[in-house]
C-alpha positions in Angstrom: 73.7 51.5 107.8 71.7 53.0 109.7 69.7 51.9 113.2 66.8 52.9 114.6 67.9 55.2 117.9 66.4 52.6 120.3 69.6 52.0 122.3 72.6 54.0 123.2 74.6 52.0 120.8 72.5 52.7 117.7 72.5 56.3 118.4 76.6 56.5 118.9 77.1 54.3 115.6 74.4 56.3 113.5 76.3 59.4 114.9 79.7 58.1 113.9 78.6 57.6 110.6 77.1 60.4 109.7 80.2 62.4 110.8 82.3 59.9 108.8 80.2 60.1 105.5 80.0 64.0 105.8 84.3 63.8 105.6 84.7 60.8 103.2 83.4 61.5 99.5 84.1 57.9 98.6 81.5 56.8 101.2 78.8 58.6 99.0 80.5 57.9 96.1 80.3 54.3 96.5 76.9 53.9 98.1 75.5 55.9 95.0 77.0 53.8 92.2 75.4 50.4 94.4 72.3 52.4 94.0 72.3 53.0 90.3 73.5 50.0 89.2 71.0 48.0 91.3 73.5 45.9 93.3 71.9 47.3 96.6 68.0 48.6 96.8 69.0 51.0 99.6 71.3 52.0 101.7 70.2 50.1 104.3 71.0 46.4 102.4 74.8 47.4 102.5 76.4 45.1 105.8 78.5 46.8 107.6 81.6 44.2 108.6 83.3 46.3 111.1 84.5 50.1 112.4 88.0 50.9 113.2 89.5 53.4 116.1 93.0 54.3 116.5 94.1 55.5 119.7 97.5 56.6 121.9 98.8 54.1 124.7 99.3 57.1 127.2 97.6 57.2 130.7 94.1 57.9 131.0 93.6 57.2 127.1 94.5 54.1 125.0 92.2 50.8 124.3 91.9 50.4 128.1 90.0 53.6 128.3 88.1 53.6 124.9 86.8 49.7 125.0 84.6 50.9 128.2 82.0 52.7 125.7 81.6 49.6 123.5 81.6 47.3 126.4 79.2 48.8 127.7 76.8 48.2 124.9 77.6 44.6 125.2 80.3 43.6 122.7 83.0 41.4 123.7 86.5 41.5 123.9 88.2 39.0 121.6 91.5 38.5 120.1 94.6 40.3 120.6 96.8 41.8 117.5 100.4 43.1 117.5 102.2 45.1 114.6 106.0 45.3 115.7 107.3 47.2 113.0 104.2 50.2 113.5 104.4 49.8 117.1 100.7 48.9 117.9 98.6 46.6 119.2 95.2 45.8 119.0 92.0 44.0 119.8 88.6 43.2 118.2 85.0 43.1 119.8 82.2 41.1 119.1 78.9 42.9 118.7 75.7 41.9 121.1 73.8 41.2 117.7 74.6 40.4 114.2 72.8 43.7 113.4 75.6 45.4 114.6 79.7 45.8 112.9 82.4 44.4 114.6 84.7 46.9 116.7 88.4 47.1 115.9 90.7 49.7 118.2 94.5 49.6 117.7 96.8 51.7 120.2 99.8 52.8 119.4 102.8 51.8 121.7 103.9 55.4 122.4 106.8 54.3 125.2 108.6 52.4 121.8 108.9 55.8 120.4 111.8 58.1 120.0 112.2 60.7 123.0 111.5 63.5 120.9 107.9 62.1 119.7 107.1 61.2 123.0 107.9 64.7 124.2 105.3 65.9 121.6 102.8 63.3 122.4 102.7 64.1 126.0 102.9 67.8 125.3 99.2 67.5 124.5 97.8 64.3 126.7 99.9 65.1 129.4 97.0 67.3 131.0 94.5 64.3 130.8 94.5 63.5 134.8 92.0 60.8 134.6 90.0 58.7 132.4 87.7 60.9 130.2 85.1 57.9 129.9 84.7 57.4 133.2 83.0 60.8 133.4 80.3 59.9 130.8 77.0 58.5 131.3 77.3 55.5 128.8 73.5 54.9 129.1 73.2 58.3 127.2 73.8 57.4 123.5 73.8 61.4 122.9 76.5 62.4 125.6 78.8 59.5 124.3 78.2 60.3 120.7 79.3 63.7 121.5 82.6 62.8 123.4 83.6 61.2 120.6 83.4 64.1 118.2 85.2 66.7 120.8 89.3 66.8 121.0 90.6 65.7 124.3 93.7 67.5 123.4 94.4 70.9 121.6 95.3 71.2 117.8 99.4 70.5 117.1 101.6 72.6 115.4 102.5 72.2 111.9 106.1 71.5 112.7 105.1 69.3 115.3 102.8 67.0 113.5 105.6 66.8 110.7 107.7 65.5 112.9 105.5 62.7 114.2 104.8 62.1 110.4 108.2 61.3 109.8 108.7 58.7 112.4 105.3 57.4 112.6 102.2 58.0 110.2 100.0 56.8 112.8 101.0 58.5 115.6 100.6 61.8 113.1 96.8 60.8 112.3 95.5 60.6 116.0 97.5 63.7 117.0 95.6 65.9 114.5 92.5 63.5 114.4 91.8 62.5 118.0 88.9 59.8 118.0 87.3 60.4 114.5 86.1 57.3 113.0 88.9 55.6 111.1 87.4 53.6 108.8 84.0 51.3 108.0 84.1 48.4 106.3 81.2 47.2 103.4 80.7 43.4 103.8 81.2 42.1 100.4 80.1 38.5 100.3 76.6 40.2 101.3 76.3 41.6 97.9 74.6 40.2 95.1 76.3 37.7 92.5 78.7 39.4 90.7 80.1 42.0 93.0 79.9 39.4 96.0 84.1 38.6 95.7 86.5 41.1 96.5 88.0 40.9 92.4 84.4 41.8 91.2 84.3 44.6 93.7 87.4 46.1 93.2 87.0 45.5 89.5 83.5 47.8 89.9 85.4 50.5 92.4 88.0 51.3 90.0 85.5 51.5 87.0 83.8 54.2 89.1 87.3 55.9 89.9 87.9 54.9 93.3 91.7 54.3 94.0 92.8 51.2 95.9 95.4 50.2 98.8 98.2 48.8 96.9 100.5 48.1 99.9 100.5 44.2 100.2 98.3 43.8 96.9 95.3 45.3 96.2 93.5 41.8 97.8 95.1 41.3 101.4 94.4 37.7 102.0 94.6 35.3 105.6 96.9 32.6 106.0 93.8 30.5 106.2 92.5 31.9 102.9 89.0 32.5 104.2 89.4 36.0 105.0 89.9 38.9 102.4 90.2 42.6 102.7 90.8 45.2 100.5 90.3 49.4 100.9 90.7 52.8 99.2 93.0 55.2 100.3 92.4 58.2 101.8 92.1 61.8 100.0 94.2 64.8 101.3 92.2 67.5 102.9 93.6 70.6 104.1 93.9 71.0 107.5 94.8 74.1 110.1 97.1 73.6 112.8 97.7 75.5 116.2 100.8 78.1 114.0 97.8 79.0 111.7 99.8 76.9 108.8 97.6 74.7 106.6 99.0 71.2 105.5 97.5 68.5 103.0 97.1 65.7 105.7 95.1 62.1 105.5 91.8 61.3 106.9 90.0 58.6 106.2 88.8 55.6 104.3 86.7 53.1 103.3 87.5 49.0 103.7 85.7 45.9 102.2 86.1 42.7 103.5 85.1 39.0 102.1 84.5 36.4 104.7 84.4 33.2 103.4 82.2 29.9 104.6 84.1 27.9 107.3 85.1 24.3 106.0 82.6 22.5 108.4 79.6 24.3 106.9 80.6 24.1 103.1 77.8 22.1 102.4 75.5 24.5 103.6 72.7 25.8 101.3 73.6 29.9 100.4 70.1 30.9 101.7 71.5 29.0 105.2 74.6 30.6 105.3 74.9 33.0 108.2 77.7 35.3 109.7 78.3 32.7 112.3 78.9 30.0 109.6 81.7 32.3 108.1 85.3 33.1 109.5 85.3 35.8 111.7 87.9 37.8 113.8 90.9 39.7 111.5 94.2 39.2 110.8 97.5 40.8 111.5 99.0 40.5 108.4 96.0 42.2 106.5 95.5 44.7 109.1 99.0 45.6 108.9 98.7 46.5 105.2 94.9 48.2 105.6 96.6 50.9 107.9 98.6 51.9 105.0 95.7 53.1 103.4 96.6 56.7 105.4 100.1 56.4 104.8 101.6 58.8 102.6 102.8 56.1 100.0 99.9 54.9 99.3 97.7 58.5 99.5 100.5 60.2 97.2 100.1 57.7 94.4 
């Protein structure tokens, strides 16, 4: 899971993951169980399918700003996705080599929210008068990593957070968490037999006390049947707000992806199957339900 810090992208992904695993207890719980049962011999054997970020569609921020970081690292912008009910847009980015995870970046269509919600969001983001990514040396991995951990706006009040939560749980998540890593994803088909399908792996997860997202079913399947995904639900954590109030809010979670071999490569020997032989990209219907891993309907189960 960790890289050797030779390149800026290595430093950034390592730093993102280290902060993420410190704050998402399921990460170490799952990793320990994988090691203890001999499913993997070391953490390095766990393949990261993709990592995901959430952004706000406001001037100087959003996907147009955020993507500059990973485009500078050699990632390639791929397919567009739209989620009308959740008022979201998204793109995924293919890595410069198979050593790196895919990137998935979503953006809230803020202009489609109610005037009251827009007012709250612009109260915090309106002071940003230029793209903050343009001020970074993107060849300096430590500088970029630090940027992704620093707030771009002040903490909201608990009342403002709850007002956003009532209309858009995505908006509430971003206004508090900012650019914090939303999730990383374990590549299930790369695990040893007995754990390399989502049915098997979900059973393993529930056996160690992990709660799964059930929106759309525990396993979300693409129309072509070649991409299947499941995820944990976010744990509650105590969060302090600008007015001194503390609320329990949703943080981040862990996702699991199983990518099947494409039909044209079905006769390849298992040892010959590489990433390019498997179903790539994402599926809007799957992602729509994965988003709900931080939603109250799942977290409060």
